C-alpha positions as a printed NumPy array, in Angstrom:
array([[ 11.736,  14.02 , -32.488],
       [ 11.488,  15.227, -36.082],
       [ 15.127,  14.58 , -36.907],
       [ 14.208,  12.835, -40.135],
       [ 13.866,  16.165, -41.929],
       [ 17.364,  17.33 , -41.057],
       [ 20.032,  17.026, -43.778],
       [ 22.141,  14.521, -41.856],
       [ 24.226,  11.756, -43.377],
       [ 25.716,   8.457, -42.314],
       [ 29.197,   7.88 , -40.907],
       [ 31.286,   4.723, -40.819],
       [ 31.73 ,   4.503, -37.053],
       [ 31.058,   6.5  , -33.854],
       [ 34.84 ,   6.511, -33.459],
       [ 34.678,   9.373, -35.948],
       [ 33.614,  11.571, -33.027],
       [ 37.002,  11.018, -31.401],
       [ 38.754,  12.661, -34.352],
       [ 36.923,  15.946, -33.836],
       [ 38.677,  18.719, -31.879],
       [ 37.835,  19.314, -28.214],
       [ 38.717,  23.012, -28.469],
       [ 36.48 ,  25.027, -30.805],
       [ 38.983,  27.868, -30.894],
       [ 40.809,  25.673, -33.415],
       [ 37.747,  25.495, -35.703],
       [ 36.721,  28.536, -37.773],
       [ 33.213,  29.801, -37.158],
       [ 30.862,  29.007, -40.025],
       [ 30.223,  25.932, -42.153],
       [ 33.236,  23.974, -40.905],
       [ 32.144,  24.355, -37.293],
       [ 28.453,  23.783, -38.081],
       [ 29.283,  20.416, -39.697],
       [ 30.782,  18.996, -36.484],
       [ 28.894,  15.879, -35.389],
       [ 27.233,  16.06 , -31.976],
       [ 25.488,  12.685, -31.761],
       [ 24.887,   9.532, -33.798],
       [ 22.482,   6.572, -33.797],
       [ 22.69 ,   3.151, -35.375],
       [ 19.804,   2.506, -37.77 ],
       [ 19.424,  -0.625, -39.884],
       [ 23.017,  -1.602, -39.125],
       [ 24.451,   1.774, -40.173],
       [ 25.526,   4.773, -38.132],
       [ 23.515,   7.917, -38.856],
       [ 24.157,  11.475, -37.722],
       [ 21.523,  12.561, -35.231],
       [ 22.642,  16.151, -34.561],
       [ 25.284,  18.547, -35.845],
       [ 26.77 ,  21.647, -34.276],
       [ 24.76 ,  23.974, -36.514],
       [ 21.404,  22.61 , -35.298],
       [ 19.355,  24.659, -32.854],
       [ 18.451,  21.471, -30.978],
       [ 21.069,  18.864, -30.103],
       [ 19.645,  15.396, -29.505],
       [ 21.596,  13.382, -26.95 ],
       [ 22.103,   9.628, -26.835],
       [ 22.766,   7.11 , -24.087],
       [ 19.839,   8.082, -21.853],
       [ 17.97 ,   5.392, -19.939],
       [ 14.682,   4.361, -21.528],
       [ 12.633,   5.929, -18.729],
       [ 14.021,   9.396, -19.497],
       [ 11.523,  11.915, -20.832],
       [ 12.241,  12.965, -24.405],
       [ 12.48 ,  16.594, -23.295],
       [ 15.444,  15.585, -21.113],
       [ 17.369,  14.034, -24.007],
       [ 18.067,  17.248, -25.877],
       [ 19.757,  20.614, -25.564],
       [ 17.386,  23.26 , -26.871],
       [ 19.347,  26.46 , -27.497],
       [ 16.162,  28.485, -27.626],
       [ 16.337,  28.471, -23.814],
       [ 19.142,  31.056, -24.126],
       [ 18.788,  34.69 , -25.2  ],
       [ 19.639,  35.062, -28.93 ],
       [ 22.797,  37.047, -28.212],
       [ 24.228,  34.151, -26.17 ],
       [ 23.248,  31.136, -28.28 ],
       [ 26.42 ,  30.891, -30.33 ],
       [ 28.575,  31.243, -27.229],
       [ 26.509,  28.653, -25.349],
       [ 27.092,  26.196, -28.18 ],
       [ 30.813,  26.644, -27.641],
       [ 30.378,  26.136, -23.896],
       [ 28.172,  23.047, -24.154],
       [ 30.27 ,  21.46 , -26.898],
       [ 33.228,  21.587, -24.514],
       [ 31.006,  20.333, -21.674],
       [ 30.017,  17.295, -23.731],
       [ 33.555,  16.561, -24.855],
       [ 35.551,  16.992, -21.642],
       [ 33.146,  17.61 , -18.764],
       [ 32.809,  20.579, -16.422],
       [ 35.078,  21.89 , -13.701],
       [ 35.35 ,  18.398, -12.183],
       [ 36.452,  17.002, -15.59 ],
       [ 33.635,  14.433, -15.558],
       [ 31.47 ,  13.9  , -18.63 ],
       [ 27.772,  13.64 , -17.891],
       [ 24.972,  11.33 , -18.961],
       [ 22.301,  12.822, -21.208],
       [ 19.702,  13.716, -18.577],
       [ 22.35 ,  15.094, -16.182],
       [ 23.813,  17.247, -18.942],
       [ 20.33 ,  18.517, -19.759],
       [ 19.713,  19.49 , -16.121],
       [ 23.094,  21.17 , -15.688],
       [ 22.689,  23.172, -18.886],
       [ 19.345,  24.4  , -17.568],
       [ 21.103,  25.511, -14.387],
       [ 23.558,  27.497, -16.529],
       [ 20.656,  29.047, -18.449],
       [ 19.28 ,  30.601, -15.23 ],
       [ 22.52 ,  32.518, -14.781],
       [ 22.663,  33.55 , -18.44 ],
       [ 19.149,  34.985, -18.282],
       [ 20.086,  36.739, -15.038],
       [ 23.062,  38.564, -16.567],
       [ 21.024,  39.308, -19.705],
       [ 18.499,  41.108, -17.491],
       [ 21.397,  43.124, -16.058],
       [ 22.354,  44.245, -19.566],
       [ 25.543,  42.154, -19.701],
       [ 26.026,  40.844, -23.241],
       [ 29.521,  39.334, -22.932],
       [ 30.861,  36.689, -20.557],
       [ 34.08 ,  38.669, -20.364],
       [ 32.184,  41.46 , -18.578],
       [ 31.12 ,  39.209, -15.697],
       [ 32.827,  40.095, -12.415],
       [ 32.949,  38.344,  -9.021],
       [ 30.551,  41.031,  -7.761],
       [ 27.982,  40.05 , -10.392],
       [ 28.374,  36.407,  -9.404],
       [ 28.004,  37.11 ,  -5.691],
       [ 24.894,  39.173,  -6.35 ],
       [ 23.512,  36.166,  -8.228],
       [ 24.101,  34.005,  -5.142],
       [ 22.146,  36.494,  -3.012],
       [ 19.36 ,  36.56 ,  -5.597],
       [ 19.115,  32.759,  -5.568],
       [ 19.124,  32.655,  -1.766],
       [ 16.125,  34.974,  -1.663],
       [ 14.355,  33.327,  -4.595],
       [ 11.018,  31.686,  -3.868],
       [  9.986,  28.603,  -5.783],
       [  6.486,  27.287,  -6.388],
       [  4.66 ,  27.241,  -3.079],
       [  6.703,  30.109,  -1.668],
       [  9.592,  27.935,  -0.508],
       [ 13.228,  28.966,  -0.767],
       [ 15.736,  26.843,  -2.664],
       [ 17.127,  23.971,  -0.62 ],
       [ 20.902,  23.928,  -0.007],
       [ 21.194,  21.139,  -2.593],
       [ 19.251,  23.117,  -5.218],
       [ 21.201,  26.275,  -4.395],
       [ 24.444,  24.337,  -4.785],
       [ 23.448,  23.312,  -8.319],
       [ 22.732,  26.931,  -9.277],
       [ 26.066,  28.112,  -7.899],
       [ 28.046,  25.155,  -9.224],
       [ 26.673,  25.939, -12.694],
       [ 28.401,  29.336, -12.562],
       [ 31.667,  27.658, -11.55 ],
       [ 31.309,  25.278, -14.498],
       [ 30.501,  28.143, -16.848],
       [ 33.663,  29.968, -15.773],
       [ 35.762,  26.863, -16.415],
       [ 34.151,  26.011, -19.762],
       [ 34.246,  29.581, -21.028],
       [ 38.042,  29.459, -21.004],
       [ 37.749,  27.317, -24.149],
       [ 35.527,  29.801, -25.986],
       [ 35.962,  33.1  , -27.79 ],
       [ 34.631,  35.019, -24.761],
       [ 36.025,  33.684, -21.451],
       [ 34.993,  34.864, -17.989],
       [ 38.202,  36.525, -16.848],
       [ 38.   ,  36.109, -13.058],
       [ 36.883,  33.187, -10.925],
       [ 33.326,  33.828,  -9.661],
       [ 34.317,  33.382,  -5.994],
       [ 38.11 ,  33.141,  -5.646],
       [ 37.994,  32.89 ,  -1.85 ],
       [ 35.038,  30.531,  -1.498],
       [ 33.373,  27.489,  -3.067],
       [ 30.003,  26.334,  -4.32 ],
       [ 29.572,  24.103,  -1.269],
       [ 30.37 ,  26.879,   1.185],
       [ 28.154,  29.46 ,  -0.5  ],
       [ 25.19 ,  27.103,  -0.721],
       [ 25.54 ,  25.65 ,   2.763],
       [ 25.417,  22.125,   1.367],
       [ 27.504,  19.298,   2.776],
       [ 30.682,  18.619,   0.833],
       [ 31.464,  15.108,  -0.246],
       [ 27.91 ,  13.824,  -0.339],
       [ 25.623,  13.017,   2.542],
       [ 26.277,  10.49 ,   5.238],
       [ 24.193,   7.343,   5.1  ],
       [ 22.446,   8.438,   8.29 ],
       [ 21.352,  11.656,   6.572],
       [ 19.607,   9.851,   3.715],
       [ 17.035,  11.906,   1.919],
       [ 15.14 ,   8.777,   0.915],
       [ 12.474,   8.228,   3.57 ],
       [ 11.904,   4.725,   4.904],
       [  8.339,   3.602,   4.205],
       [  6.755,   2.695,   7.57 ],
       [  5.98 ,  -1.001,   8.025],
       [  2.213,  -0.597,   8.317],
       [  2.042,   1.471,   5.13 ],
       [  4.397,  -0.85 ,   3.263],
       [  2.427,  -3.95 ,   4.238],
       [ -0.835,  -2.312,   3.141],
       [  0.68 ,  -1.296,  -0.202],
       [  2.274,  -4.671,  -0.821],
       [ -0.76 ,  -6.725,   0.132],
       [ -3.005,  -4.601,  -2.067],
       [ -0.531,  -4.867,  -4.953],
       [ -0.164,  -8.612,  -4.515],
       [ -3.95 ,  -9.059,  -4.475],
       [ -4.155,  -7.108,  -7.745],
       [ -1.414,  -9.251,  -9.31 ],
       [ -3.041, -12.524,  -8.232],
       [ -6.435, -11.416,  -9.536],
       [ -5.031, -10.04 , -12.809],
       [ -5.238, -13.124, -15.108],
       [ -9.075, -13.248, -15.348],
       [ -9.122,  -9.497, -15.953],
       [ -6.552,  -9.843, -18.728],
       [ -8.592, -12.715, -20.18 ],
       [-11.501, -10.283, -20.462],
       [ -9.313,  -7.608, -22.036],
       [ -7.86 ,  -9.965, -24.623],
       [-11.239, -11.442, -25.555],
       [-12.73 ,  -7.945, -25.795],
       [ -9.949,  -6.914, -28.168],
       [-10.476, -10.053, -30.244],
       [-14.205,  -9.398, -30.579],
       [-13.935,  -5.699, -31.343],
       [-11.188,  -6.198, -33.927],
       [ -9.041,  -3.599, -35.641],
       [-11.339,  -0.592, -35.078],
       [-12.102,  -0.406, -31.373],
       [-13.968,   2.456, -29.757],
       [-15.356,   3.077, -26.306],
       [-18.926,   2.013, -27.152],
       [-17.949,  -1.208, -28.907],
       [-15.532,  -2.081, -26.104],
       [-18.248,  -1.51 , -23.489],
       [-20.725,  -3.657, -25.437],
       [-18.188,  -6.465, -25.769],
       [-17.389,  -6.362, -22.048],
       [-21.058,  -6.49 , -21.146],
       [-21.565,  -9.495, -23.421],
       [-18.607, -11.169, -21.694],
       [-20.251, -10.768, -18.296],
       [-18.349,  -7.801, -16.838],
       [-20.823,  -6.072, -14.526],
       [-19.092,  -2.739, -13.988],
       [-18.764,   0.317, -16.211],
       [-16.197,   0.389, -19.008],
       [-14.228,   3.14 , -17.251],
       [-14.009,   0.977, -14.145],
       [-12.632,  -1.893, -16.219],
       [-10.008,   0.354, -17.815],
       [ -8.951,   1.573, -14.368],
       [ -8.623,  -1.96 , -13.025],
       [ -6.465,  -3.041, -15.957],
       [ -4.375,   0.118, -15.634],
       [ -3.747,  -0.601, -11.932],
       [ -2.098,  -3.924, -12.793],
       [  1.002,  -2.102, -14.017],
       [  1.451,  -0.126, -10.78 ],
       [  0.751,  -3.236,  -8.697],
       [  3.401,  -5.204, -10.581],
       [  5.88 ,  -2.375, -10.01 ],
       [  5.213,  -2.383,  -6.254],
       [  5.716,  -6.16 ,  -6.032],
       [  8.823,  -6.343,  -8.236],
       [ 10.497,  -3.25 ,  -6.766],
       [  9.722,  -4.378,  -3.209],
       [ 11.176,  -7.849,  -3.726],
       [ 14.177,  -7.064,  -5.94 ],
       [ 15.601,  -3.781,  -4.657],
       [ 16.051,  -2.519,  -8.228],
       [ 16.276,   1.158,  -9.086],
       [ 13.641,   2.683, -11.341],
       [ 15.787,   2.742, -14.473],
       [ 16.77 ,  -0.893, -13.913],
       [ 13.108,  -1.897, -13.864],
       [ 12.52 ,   0.296, -16.908],
       [ 15.139,  -1.784, -18.752],
       [ 13.24 ,  -5.011, -17.984],
       [ 12.275,  -6.976, -21.073],
       [ 10.049,  -9.977, -21.74 ],
       [ 11.502, -13.308, -20.573],
       [ 13.793, -11.546, -18.114],
       [ 13.774, -14.19 , -15.373],
       [ 15.2  , -17.688, -15.061],
       [ 15.951, -20.176, -12.284],
       [ 18.954, -22.163, -11.072],
       [ 19.225, -25.065,  -8.634],
       [ 22.013, -25.514,  -6.093],
       [ 23.591, -28.747,  -4.828],
       [ 20.815, -29.147,  -2.251],
       [ 18.111, -28.886,  -4.945],
       [ 17.081, -25.424,  -3.746],
       [ 15.704, -23.282,  -6.553],
       [ 16.754, -19.641,  -6.956],
       [ 15.117, -17.192,  -9.335],
       [ 17.094, -14.461, -11.092],
       [ 15.936, -11.347, -12.917],
       [ 18.026,  -9.882, -15.757],
       [ 18.208,  -6.193, -16.587],
       [ 20.723,  -3.374, -17.027],
       [ 22.176,  -0.861, -14.599],
       [ 23.766,   2.444, -15.518],
       [ 24.109,   3.742, -11.955],
       [ 27.511,   2.169, -11.409],
       [ 28.218,   1.46 , -15.088],
       [ 27.689,  -2.261, -14.463],
       [ 25.694,  -2.888, -17.635],
       [ 23.99 ,  -6.301, -17.72 ],
       [ 23.11 ,  -7.16 , -14.131],
       [ 21.009,  -9.736, -12.3  ],
       [ 19.022,  -9.734,  -9.073],
       [ 17.824, -12.59 ,  -6.878],
       [ 14.022, -12.597,  -6.602],
       [ 11.405, -14.778,  -4.877],
       [  8.518, -16.584,  -6.585],
       [  6.109, -13.688,  -6.056],
       [  8.273, -11.387,  -8.178],
       [  8.336, -14.028, -10.921],
       [  4.538, -14.133, -10.84 ],
       [  4.362, -10.341, -11.14 ],
       [  6.816, -10.355, -14.053],
       [  4.746, -12.881, -15.964],
       [  1.537, -10.958, -15.341],
       [  3.255,  -7.772, -16.504],
       [  4.523,  -9.459, -19.679],
       [  0.968, -10.364, -20.555],
       [ -0.311,  -6.897, -19.601],
       [  2.25 ,  -5.215, -21.892],
       [  1.669,  -7.47 , -24.923],
       [ -0.905,  -5.222, -26.71 ],
       [  1.338,  -2.196, -26.246],
       [  4.254,  -4.045, -27.789],
       [  2.021,  -4.918, -30.753],
       [  1.35 ,  -1.19 , -31.198],
       [  5.067,  -0.422, -30.994],
       [  5.911,  -3.006, -33.631],
       [  3.274,  -1.446, -35.858],
       [  4.864,   1.991, -35.421],
       [  8.313,   0.64 , -36.312],
       [  6.941,  -1.155, -39.363],
       [  5.318,   2.087, -40.554],
       [  8.619,   3.97 , -40.295],
       [ 10.507,   1.217, -42.084],
       [  8.002,   0.996, -44.92 ],
       [  8.65 ,   4.659, -45.702],
       [ 12.411,   4.687, -45.053],
       [ 14.426,   1.796, -43.635],
       [ 17.053,   4.302, -42.492],
       [ 14.598,   6.493, -40.565],
       [ 16.323,   7.446, -37.306],
       [ 12.995,   7.144, -35.508],
       [ 13.241,   3.38 , -35.989],
       [ 16.254,   3.174, -33.661],
       [ 14.577,   5.332, -31.021],
       [ 11.422,   3.189, -31.064],
       [ 13.425,  -0.042, -30.968],
       [ 14.903,   1.045, -27.631],
       [ 11.502,   0.219, -26.117],
       [ 10.839,  -3.125, -27.843],
       [  9.757,  -5.851, -25.389],
       [  9.897,  -3.393, -22.461],
       [  7.409,  -4.208, -19.701],
       [  6.748,  -0.896, -17.965],
       [  5.299,   0.86 , -20.994],
       [  2.404,   3.181, -21.714],
       [  0.825,   5.329, -24.4  ],
       [  2.013,   8.925, -24.668],
       [ -0.972,  10.888, -25.981],
       [  1.134,  14.046, -26.33 ],
       [  3.25 ,  12.356, -29.014],
       [  0.482,  10.816, -31.086],
       [ -0.279,   7.772, -28.912],
       [  3.206,   6.339, -29.255],
       [  4.122,   3.468, -26.948],
       [  7.212,   4.171, -24.872],
       [  8.763,   3.153, -21.569],
       [  7.169,   5.046, -18.698],
       [  9.104,   8.114, -17.62 ],
       [ 10.039,   8.495, -13.973],
       [  7.45 ,  11.254, -13.528],
       [  4.679,   9.18 , -15.103],
       [  5.499,   6.183, -12.94 ],
       [  5.585,   8.225,  -9.743],
       [  2.205,   9.691, -10.646],
       [  0.862,   6.144, -11.041],
       [  2.312,   5.081,  -7.697],
       [  0.774,   8.041,  -5.881],
       [ -2.643,   7.192,  -7.339],
       [ -2.19 ,   3.567,  -6.321],
       [ -1.241,   4.55 ,  -2.763],
       [ -4.257,   6.84 ,  -2.52 ],
       [ -6.525,   4.027,  -3.72 ],
       [ -5.025,   1.823,  -0.992],
       [ -6.058,   4.413,   1.585],
       [ -2.538,   5.154,   2.844],
       [ -1.317,   8.63 ,   3.693],
       [  2.192,   8.55 ,   2.23 ],
       [  3.948,  10.486,  -0.529],
       [  5.018,   7.351,  -2.386],
       [  7.846,   7.487,  -4.943],
       [  9.68 ,   4.822,  -6.907],
       [ 13.091,   5.307,  -5.263],
       [ 11.697,   4.514,  -1.805],
       [ 11.295,   0.808,  -2.569],
       [ 15.047,   0.201,  -2.811],
       [ 15.66 ,   1.504,   0.695],
       [ 12.687,  -0.447,   2.046],
       [ 13.954,  -3.594,   0.35 ],
       [ 17.414,  -3.148,   1.873],
       [ 15.824,  -2.584,   5.271],
       [ 13.659,  -5.705,   5.001],
       [ 16.48 ,  -7.861,   3.644],
       [ 18.701,  -6.705,   6.521],
       [ 15.986,  -7.446,   9.062],
       [ 15.504, -10.881,   7.537],
       [ 19.196, -11.604,   8.062],
       [ 18.98 ,  -9.996,  11.502],
       [ 16.12 , -12.36 ,  12.351],
       [ 13.723,  -9.547,  13.198],
       [ 11.297,  -9.561,  10.259],
       [  7.631,  -9.742,  11.249],
       [  5.916,  -9.172,   7.912],
       [  6.285, -10.783,   4.46 ],
       [  8.772, -13.299,   5.888],
       [  8.225, -15.825,   3.118],
       [  9.147, -13.288,   0.445],
       [ 12.453, -12.418,   2.11 ],
       [ 13.548, -15.817,   3.42 ],
       [ 16.245, -16.083,   0.733],
       [ 17.847, -12.949,   2.188],
       [ 18.389, -14.552,   5.611],
       [ 21.586, -16.158,   4.296],
       [ 25.032, -14.678,   4.698],
       [ 25.662, -11.981,   2.102],
       [ 28.856, -13.566,   0.823],
       [ 27.045, -16.856,   0.194],
       [ 24.246, -15.098,  -1.654],
       [ 26.627, -13.229,  -3.891],
       [ 28.597, -16.392,  -4.597],
       [ 25.481, -17.888,  -6.172],
       [ 25.686, -15.463,  -9.095],
       [ 28.569, -13.084,  -9.774],
       [ 26.41 , -11.029, -12.164],
       [ 24.401,  -9.669,  -9.242],
       [ 24.462,  -6.012,  -8.306],
       [ 27.085,  -5.806,  -5.561],
       [ 26.099,  -2.305,  -4.456],
       [ 22.711,  -3.619,  -3.346],
       [ 24.472,  -5.973,  -0.929],
       [ 26.424,  -3.043,   0.473],
       [ 23.211,  -1.084,   1.008],
       [ 21.702,  -4.071,   2.818],
       [ 24.783,  -4.189,   5.036],
       [ 24.385,  -0.461,   5.721],
       [ 20.822,  -1.11 ,   6.871],
       [ 22.038,  -4.04 ,   8.977],
       [ 24.62 ,  -1.759,  10.598],
       [ 21.864,   0.744,  11.37 ],
       [ 19.701,  -1.971,  12.941],
       [ 22.579,  -3.183,  15.1  ],
       [ 23.494,   0.335,  16.208],
       [ 19.877,   1.055,  17.157],
       [ 19.827,  -2.091,  19.309],
       [ 23.187,  -1.339,  20.958],
       [ 22.095,   2.237,  21.637],
       [ 19.168,   0.803,  23.602],
       [ 21.472,  -1.565,  25.488],
       [ 23.706,   1.308,  26.58 ],
       [ 20.814,   3.463,  27.797],
       [ 21.128,   3.476,  31.59 ],
       [ 17.34 ,   3.622,  31.959],
       [ 16.801,   0.398,  30.003],
       [ 16.558,  -2.825,  32.06 ],
       [ 18.28 ,  -5.87 ,  30.569],
       [ 18.282,  -9.575,  31.339],
       [ 20.204, -12.572,  30.009],
       [ 23.836, -13.307,  30.816],
       [ 25.307, -10.836,  28.33 ],
       [ 22.612,  -8.301,  29.174],
       [ 23.391,  -8.478,  32.891],
       [ 27.091,  -7.902,  32.194],
       [ 26.195,  -4.93 ,  29.972],
       [ 24.223,  -3.32 ,  32.805],
       [ 27.31 ,  -3.563,  35.004],
       [ 29.696,  -2.429,  32.236],
       [ 27.722,   0.66 ,  31.187],
       [ 27.645,   1.944,  34.773],
       [ 31.433,   2.315,  34.914],
       [ 32.735,   5.708,  33.86 ],
       [ 36.167,   4.336,  32.992],
       [ 34.646,   2.165,  30.25 ],
       [ 32.756,   5.053,  28.68 ],
       [ 35.946,   7.112,  28.764],
       [ 37.586,   4.663,  26.37 ],
       [ 35.577,   6.154,  23.494],
       [ 35.526,   9.57 ,  21.849],
       [ 31.812,   9.983,  22.525],
       [ 28.621,   7.991,  23.02 ],
       [ 28.042,   7.578,  19.272],
       [ 31.551,   6.174,  18.811],
       [ 30.962,   3.736,  21.669],
       [ 27.695,   2.516,  20.129],
       [ 29.272,   2.138,  16.676],
       [ 32.296,   0.269,  18.032],
       [ 30.249,  -2.258,  20.007],
       [ 27.8  ,  -2.759,  17.134],
       [ 30.644,  -3.457,  14.692],
       [ 32.472,  -5.867,  16.997],
       [ 29.448,  -7.813,  18.273],
       [ 27.521, -10.376,  16.209],
       [ 23.859,  -9.579,  16.887],
       [ 20.738, -11.288,  15.617],
       [ 17.214, -11.579,  16.904],
       [ 15.647, -14.954,  17.645],
       [ 12.288, -13.499,  18.668],
       [ 12.729, -13.859,  22.435],
       [ 16.247, -12.403,  22.853],
       [ 19.177, -10.881,  21.023],
       [ 21.836, -13.532,  20.504],
       [ 25.49 , -12.465,  20.33 ],
       [ 26.988, -15.917,  19.753],
       [ 29.316, -16.403,  16.797],
       [ 27.233, -19.328,  15.517],
       [ 23.667, -20.667,  15.484],
       [ 24.332, -23.565,  17.866],
       [ 22.798, -22.061,  21.029],
       [ 19.849, -24.245,  22.134],
       [ 18.159, -21.057,  23.304],
       [ 17.709, -20.032,  19.683],
       [ 15.362, -22.912,  18.988],
       [ 15.088, -25.978,  21.229],
       [ 15.002, -24.361,  24.672],
       [ 14.085, -20.648,  24.405],
       [ 13.931, -20.035,  28.17 ],
       [ 17.642, -20.892,  28.439],
       [ 18.367, -17.364,  27.145],
       [ 16.999, -16.09 ,  30.45 ],
       [ 19.079, -18.449,  32.582],
       [ 22.391, -16.644,  32.479],
       [ 23.304, -17.51 ,  28.891],
       [ 26.53 , -15.629,  28.21 ],
       [ 25.38 , -14.712,  24.691],
       [ 21.816, -13.509,  25.413],
       [ 20.485,  -9.994,  25.856],
       [ 16.805,  -9.651,  26.761],
       [ 15.128,  -6.248,  26.787],
       [ 11.714,  -4.696,  27.214],
       [ 10.664,  -5.524,  23.605],
       [ 10.724,  -9.189,  24.689],
       [  8.538,  -8.731,  27.793],
       [  5.36 ,  -9.932,  26.099],
       [  7.094, -13.176,  25.04 ],
       [  8.082, -14.101,  28.598],
       [  4.738, -12.868,  29.909],
       [  2.954, -15.338,  27.599],
       [  5.416, -18.145,  28.322],
       [  5.018, -17.638,  32.075],
       [  1.234, -18.012,  31.936],
       [  1.33 , -20.983,  29.577],
       [  3.867, -22.768,  31.757],
       [  1.909, -22.062,  34.958],
       [ -1.044, -23.862,  33.406],
       [  1.172, -26.889,  32.782],
       [  2.367, -27.096,  36.397],
       [ -0.758, -28.982,  37.435],
       [ -0.773, -31.324,  34.44 ],
       [ -0.709, -34.976,  35.509],
       [  0.285, -36.542,  32.212],
       [  3.766, -35.015,  31.928],
       [  5.355, -36.999,  34.751],
       [  7.828, -35.882,  37.432],
       [ 10.585, -34.975,  34.966],
       [  8.156, -32.923,  32.914],
       [  6.914, -31.048,  35.971],
       [ 10.532, -30.382,  37.004],
       [ 11.281, -28.979,  33.558],
       [  8.168, -26.776,  33.716],
       [  9.131, -25.508,  37.167],
       [ 12.604, -24.588,  35.92 ],
       [ 11.174, -22.746,  32.913],
       [  8.649, -20.894,  35.097],
       [ 11.509, -19.786,  37.34 ],
       [ 13.513, -18.586,  34.332],
       [ 10.579, -16.547,  33.007],
       [  9.894, -15.061,  36.436],
       [ 13.535, -14.028,  36.771],
       [ 13.529, -12.351,  33.341],
       [ 10.29 , -10.49 ,  34.062],
       [ 11.601,  -9.282,  37.418],
       [ 14.817,  -7.944,  35.86 ],
       [ 12.808,  -6.18 ,  33.154],
       [ 10.731,  -4.393,  35.78 ],
       [  7.617,  -6.53 ,  35.353],
       [  6.915,  -8.021,  38.816],
       [  5.702, -11.594,  38.943],
       [  2.444, -10.616,  40.579],
       [  1.684,  -8.308,  37.613],
       [  2.24 , -11.249,  35.286],
       [  0.043, -13.45 ,  37.392],
       [ -2.734, -10.859,  37.311],
       [ -2.264, -10.114,  33.592]])
């Protein structure tokens, strides 16, 4: 970002931007308009102008630190020369007041939307249209047809969501052009809408139509265990790295590094060592993202010393991780994390230390030449960041990893783990919510220790720290709702055998047409029962009691199969009662348990046999199995 060479000056306060007009029709074209301030940065305690209207590139501020530099600017060279001045008028208004929905956009979103507008501008340029005022609804509709038939890389057509963005950009352009010297006179599609023309769903997608795929359990466990192994084994590897750097000194090169490693006892090749150290970063991301539920930009905002612990009245220790969130404009936010995430954070802090040394050196070099160099402020955005790397394309500068770079790392890590999955950073949040919900539901088979703190009631967990991200709790509850609805859907399937007192009553209830007729449809019936019924898994049944006092949940598990009014037992529990039946049969002949013990065993055997019979597993099959 070579903004240093631009003839920009300081201003007293960013509030100065508020005094500038929103409507450029009030500002004469020429020097007065070109002097308008587009963006500012604070450098060395003073506000400096970053971009002015007359610049051919407008640098944007306020982007998250994991945003690529190319996404933090508006480059007017993307537009045909004849449209550049007009596009400045359009985008100035866009930045000041927002598009057709009147909502101002963050830097990267503005960059993407402007690119969507540029596709349409190049389209009309190819048609020989040189003025926005000459655009008609017919031209706009032809553009829609062109985009529908357009093939992207790989020969695929635009998705409805991508098509919506292209069409919505034309709607925005029409709206914004009304504040320029050359407005589009007619609405692009007066009798339709961007949603209708694109075939996309209006009002966002339902939570059951999530685009984010849920990482399968077997793949997730493989990824996590591999990542955790890398984190645990990282300290000796980092010891080697640090000692190698100490021995080589200020002028390292590949040969000297390899010699130093060999002298230190590392048996592999230098390239292998570099790869192992590099993998620590991806492994730490997998562990921290899996156990915190943070979004990518929230992890990108992580700094050194970002975790701390508190102790409650019962001397239970809770760990918290501090960062920032821009998704819901929450700013400083905290997340509850288990010990394993703390370990990964501390390993990552040590891993990132040499990169932070490089970054401090870069900042010092800028300041020695000019303490007011705007590049100082940009570099300082990444000070003490943990998920950093070297960008060779920008002269080996250390910066926070971009989303694309991180996803590339994660895909390589997944491939090295031997899993066939298109891994991406945003998938960990959904998987976390799913695991946290299953922990509360009592149905978590893997990584239980890491999620035990999420088995508490959500309201209690949030009460521990009101700086936590509330939306994450809502997403966990969404996953919990999905789990409950999936279970209830099974209960209401007429082909599914059920046992337990509540299960037996459900079998009778679902067979009555008058009960089903109470609901709009089957989905509504499932949702209603799931919402109104407390459901949790205890491993051998689903318990629908309002509390945890049922002895069948812990002390006497076979009681769930003896007509307990709160228990539902289904085919997923067959193996439990199959095992219990055989173990209890072996105890029937035991002589050291006394008459009362044998009576108790006989009762439990009878309970298991009854459950197995109701689930369609005859007793003789169990005896032979």
